C-alpha positions as CSV (number, residue, x, y, z in Angstrom):
1,M,100.3,123.5,43.2
2,R,97.5,121.2,44.3
3,R,97.7,119.8,47.8
4,K,97.3,116.1,48.6
5,Y,95.3,114.4,51.4
6,T,94.8,110.9,52.5
7,H,91.2,109.5,52.6
8,K,90.5,105.8,53.5
9,G,94.1,104.9,52.8
10,Y,94.3,106.7,49.4
11,T,96.3,109.8,48.6
12,M,94.1,112.2,46.6
13,T,94.2,115.8,45.5
14,M,92.3,118.3,47.7
15,V,88.9,119.2,46.3
16,Y,89.3,122.9,47.2
17,N,91.7,125.5,48.6
18,K,91.2,125.5,52.4
19,D,93.2,128.7,52.7
20,A,90.9,130.7,50.4
21,K,89.2,133.7,51.8
22,K,85.7,133.2,53.4
23,K,82.8,134.8,51.6
24,N,79.4,135.8,53.1
25,T,76.4,134.2,51.4
26,N,72.7,134.0,51.9
27,L,70.9,130.6,52.2
28,S,67.3,129.6,52.6
29,I,66.7,126.9,55.2
30,N,63.7,125.4,56.9
31,S,63.0,127.6,60.0
32,D,62.4,124.7,62.3
33,L,65.7,123.0,61.2
34,L,67.6,126.3,61.7
35,Q,66.1,126.8,65.2
36,K,67.0,123.2,66.2
37,A,70.5,123.7,65.0
38,K,70.9,126.9,66.9
39,D,69.4,125.3,70.1
40,N,72.0,122.5,69.8
41,N,74.9,125.0,69.2
42,I,75.6,123.6,65.7
43,N,77.9,125.9,63.7
44,L,76.2,126.2,60.4
45,S,79.2,127.5,58.5
46,S,81.6,124.7,59.5
47,T,78.8,122.1,59.1
48,L,78.0,123.3,55.6
49,E,81.7,123.4,54.6
50,K,82.3,119.9,55.8
51,T,79.2,118.6,54.1
52,L,80.1,120.3,50.8
53,E,83.7,119.0,51.0
54,D,82.4,115.4,51.5
55,K,80.0,115.8,48.6
56,L,82.7,117.2,46.3
57,R,85.1,114.4,47.3
58,D,82.5,111.8,46.5
59,K,81.8,113.5,43.1
60,E,85.6,113.5,42.3
61,I,85.8,109.8,43.2
62,Q,82.8,109.0,41.0
63,K,84.3,111.0,38.1
64,W,87.7,109.2,38.5
65,Q,86.0,105.8,38.6
66,E,83.9,106.6,35.5
67,T,87.0,107.9,33.7
68,N,89.0,104.8,34.6
69,K,86.2,102.3,34.3
70,D,87.4,100.7,31.1
71,A,91.0,100.4,32.4
72,I,89.8,98.8,35.6
73,E,87.6,96.3,33.8
74,S,90.4,95.4,31.5
75,Y,92.9,94.9,34.4
76,N,90.3,92.8,36.3
77,Q,89.8,90.6,33.2
78,A,93.5,90.2,32.7
79,I,93.9,89.1,36.4
80,E,91.0,86.7,36.1
81,K,92.5,85.2,33.0
82,R,96.2,85.0,34.0
83,G,96.1,85.5,37.8
84,L,98.3,87.7,39.8
85,F,102.1,88.0,39.2
86,G,103.0,86.5,42.5
87,N,100.5,83.6,42.6
88,N,103.3,81.2,41.6
89,F,105.3,82.1,44.7
90,R,102.5,81.8,47.2
91,R,102.7,79.1,49.8
92,F,99.2,79.5,51.2
């Protein structure tokens, strides 16, 4: 079962399982950047996880938009041509 989350008012499927086991890994990083992060008590693991999550979410949004591009364009054209359903009832 995929979990849902809300992002900017939209309910979306989580991009990864946050309950999955952590795994050690090796990374190469600029030594000055690493030292400055350590000097500022920046937790590398949590920072990387958050950044990767944001990147993955952005990629999923882009994929969804590309997949639904034709339908969105078609809907927008129909609205432009016929207007919104409730336009006749508006008083403003």
